[in-house]
C-alpha positions, 0 to 999 in steps of 0.5 A: 714325892719329889718332881719327876724329870718330865715336870721340869722344863728348860729355859725358853732361850734354849729353844732359840738355838741348836747344839753347835754343828761341830759338837754335833757332827763330831760325835758322828765322826768319832763314832765312824772313827771307833768303826776303824774308819779313820776320817781325815778331818779338814773341817775345824780351824784348830792349829795342830802344831804346838806353840813356841818352845819358849812358850811351853817352857815358861809355862812349865817353869811357872807351874813348878813354883809353889806361889803361882796357883792362887786366884789371879786378877780378872783383868789379867796380869800386868805382864800379860797386858804389857805383852799384849800392848807390845804385840799391837805396837810391833805388828800393827803400829797401834798404841794401846794403854795396857792398864786401861785399854786392853782386857785379856779374854778366855778366847774370843767366844767369851768376849762375844758374851761379855760384849753383848751383855755390856752393850745390848739390851733384850730386844736391841739390834745386832748386825751379824754378817751372813755368812759369818761365825755362827756364835755371833748369831747364837749368843745374840739369840740366847741373850734376847738380841734382835738379829739384823743380818747384813750381806757379804757377797763374792762380787764384793770381795766379801766386804760390807755393802755400805750402800745396802747398809745405809738403806737398812732400818738401823733403829735400835741396833747397838752393835755390829759384828765384823771379822776381817780377814773374814771367816769363812770366806777368806775375804782380806782385811782392807783399810778402805773397809776399816775406814768406812766402818769407823765412819759408819759407827760414829754416824749411826752411834753403833759400836763396831766389834772387829774379830781379828784372829786371822790377820797373820795367817797367809798374810804378810801385812797384818792389819787392825781396825785400830789402825784407822784414826778415831777407831778406839772411840767407837770400836772394839777389836778382839784378837786371839792367840788360838790361830796365830800362836798355835794355842787353841786349847789355852784359851787366850785372847784379848779385847782392845778399845777405849778405857770407857768400853773396857771398864764396862766389859770388865764389870761383866767379865768380873762377875763371871770368871776369876781370871786365868792361871798365872802360868798360862798368862806368863807363857802367853806374855812370853808367846807375844814376843815370839821372833819374826822367824817363828811367825813366818814359818808358823803362820805363812810357810806351813799354811802355804803348803797346805793351801796348794793341796786344799786347792787341789782338793777343791778342784777335785770336788768340782768347786771354784775358788778365789786365789786371793783368799787369806786365813786358814781355810779355803772357801769353794763354791759348789758346782751350779748343777749340784743341789746344795753344799751338804749333799757334797759334804755328806758324800765325801764324808761317807765315801772318801772318809773326809770331813769337810764343812758345809757353808750353810752353818755360816748363813744363807749366803754360804749354802753353795759353799764349802770350807776346807780347813788347813789345820791338818799336817801335810801328810794328811792333806795329801791322803785327803786328796788321794781318797777324794781322787779315788772316790771320783774314779770309782764314781765315773 
């Protein structure tokens, strides 16, 4: 008789993480929608508009060719890497060698896994921002790294407190995750912060990895950590097409650094995947050449209209916010008299039928905040505002 299911146990690492919050919560939202409740989702940062017409047309053309459906190079096609290099030169003024200093990724989440595997042994320390993207923490735990949280706070514009960092025990710390412009807080990228991060990395022999998918959203002057002299020697930067090019489901991103770091990451990646479909790669290369006008409309004008409605929603919820935030979310602090953010988000979900994100999922410093996504069209944003106002009137 074979093993019974009850006799089989999962790997110990499953005990270090939970199912991703959105994976779990979206099941509940789907159930509410199936009951006809029509939930307005302002929770996830998944752009709702399509890529450029030229991008889609390129994908279609390549997909129709009989010779484009085989395995592709793990390190990406030359056309894609060259387009990525052009993109960094055009928007950031950063020179990258497409042959040795760029590695295409199947999105930044994959990059977090590969970089951690390439640089961190079990038990090594990883500096993770609080609040910050939950995957920095969960993947580090899955891989046996030691999480060392560092604080981001509103009174420091959500930038690292370098004096506090210098006082921390950094023994055995190998990586530091940063994310500017910041998610979830909307704290903008700062060249002063970038310079101090490079200095910090050099002096402590820590690799700083800046996750940079939001630099175009509501931002006229996109910045890159690699603009700092010497950054490539000790830092890595991720960039993603998900946000800036309306391509979240395409899973195309990049990793940029010095040739040695790139070769180490490629060694991991080449053992994990077999490259992306050629049609996706060539269409992505086309998208990197989108016009200035396309970027202005897609990444600024559209989100500015929605941001104004999000500010009204945040105010209607009794939350305060920093108007200088950038990116595709609005980060609001709940009223002092409210117990916690999840109390508010659950009330809004079940009474107003609007799904927004409680800040606790991003860390201890997010517990008194909520995050509102701008990735719903103008009509749905207005509908969310109308429902929340109606909820407030009903509770008077």
